[in-house]
Structure formats: C-alpha cells, structure tokens
C-alpha positions in Angstrom: -48.3 -48.8 78.2 -45.5 -45.5 78.2 -42.7 -46.2 79.8 -41.4 -43.3 79.4 -43.9 -41.2 81.3 -43.9 -44.0 84.3 -40.2 -44.3 84.4 -40.0 -40.3 84.6 -42.5 -39.9 87.2 -41.3 -42.2 89.6 -38.0 -40.6 88.7 -39.5 -37.4 89.8 -41.6 -38.8 93.0 -38.5 -40.1 93.8 -37.0 -36.6 93.5 -39.8 -35.2 95.9 -39.3 -38.3 98.3 -35.7 -37.3 98.8 -36.3 -33.7 99.0 -39.0 -34.9 101.9 -36.4 -36.7 103.7 -33.8 -34.6 103.3 -35.6 -31.7 105.2 -37.7 -33.6 107.8 -36.0 -37.0 108.2 -39.2 -38.6 107.6 -42.3 -38.8 105.3 -44.9 -38.2 108.5 -42.8 -35.7 110.1 -43.5 -33.9 106.6 -47.4 -34.9 106.5 -47.4 -33.3 109.9 -45.7 -30.3 108.9 -48.4 -29.6 106.6 -51.1 -30.3 108.6 -51.8 -33.1 106.2 -52.5 -36.9 106.6 -49.1 -39.5 105.7 -51.8 -41.0 103.0 -52.4 -37.8 101.4 -48.0 -37.4 101.0 -48.2 -40.8 99.8 -50.6 -40.7 97.2 -48.4 -37.6 96.2 -45.0 -39.1 96.6 -46.0 -42.1 94.2 -47.9 -40.5 91.9 -51.4 -41.4 92.3 -52.4 -37.6 93.0 -51.3 -35.0 91.8 -51.1 -31.7 93.8 -53.0 -28.6 93.1 -51.3 -25.3 93.0 -52.5 -24.2 96.8 -51.3 -27.6 97.9 -47.4 -27.2 95.4 -47.1 -24.0 97.4 -47.5 -25.5 100.9 -44.9 -28.2 99.7 -43.0 -25.4 98.2 -43.3 -23.8 101.4 -42.2 -26.4 104.0 -39.7 -28.3 101.3 -38.2 -24.4 101.0 -38.0 -25.1 97.3 -38.2 -22.5 94.8 -39.6 -24.3 91.4 -42.2 -26.4 92.6 -43.0 -27.4 89.6 -40.0 -29.3 88.3 -40.8 -32.2 91.2 -44.2 -33.0 89.1 -44.5 -34.5 85.9 -47.8 -32.8 84.7 -46.5 -28.9 85.4 -46.1 -26.7 83.0 -41.8 -26.3 84.5 -41.3 -30.2 84.4 
C-alpha cells in the first residue's frame, strides 16, 4: 500500500472539505449550489471519485478558488 499517496490524498481532500465548510457551512448546501447530490460531493471529498475538468470548473467557480488543481492529487498542478 502507498501510504504517502493515501496520506497526501487525505490531506488534499481535507483541504477541499475545509474550503466547502468555510464557504457554505455544510457540504449539503455546497452540493445544492452546484446542482449536484451530496453523494457526488462526498465521493470527491473522500477521494473515491476524481472530478472531470467540467466538474472541477464547477467546484472552482462555487468555491471561488483560483487554482482548483492543487485540491486534487491526480491533477497536473498538485
């Protein structure tokens, strides 16, 4: 098992979760603002799904993030 990748992924996901809470207060409110389900957000926050480019743009827009790629482990800018 690659603990470094898991730990890094967990760190990045916690960072995204913290930003969601900072801006929206609750993950469910963020999901609603994005027009997505809470399950969709949960899968991204927990690292089970990597959002595609359109989804990253949606997240970036709603969280007012300049460089969204630094929030995801598999992105070029991570």
